[in-house]
C-alpha angles and dihedrals in degrees: 000000000000117000134178120202122192095215143188108194091202090062118088093208090052092050091047090053091049091052091052090052094047092046090052089057095245122163095239126201106196116207113188093210097197089060096035107024120196116246120255088252091052091050092050090050094049094048091046092049089051095048091243135126122235085250088061088057096047117113096230096188091067117100091234092057095064089069090056096057093117099023126127122250087255094055092046093051089049090051092049092049090050095043113022092188083083092066113101113232149262101026112182130193130191132158086270097059147283128288137173112237094232096143097016091227089068089078091067086075089072099040 
């Protein structure tokens, strides 16, 4: 199974999700999204595939997220593309779908 994880190695939840994928024997492509951010279009595609809104994928604890409290999905996507720290992690994609790894066990649904 091919899997892509949008990963932050400094995040414990992201590390836990990566361990679940590795233990499951998945062929994992790791994208350190802070170094190689997904495009706005890629984020929109991922959230749509996962049945999520961009707001669902917004890392609300970040200072920049507070200004997006009443923003539209388009504005949120623009903000995430401009400042990838706003992207909640880990974001995992397989052929079966996309899930946020919050909690990390949620990714088992798409394995």
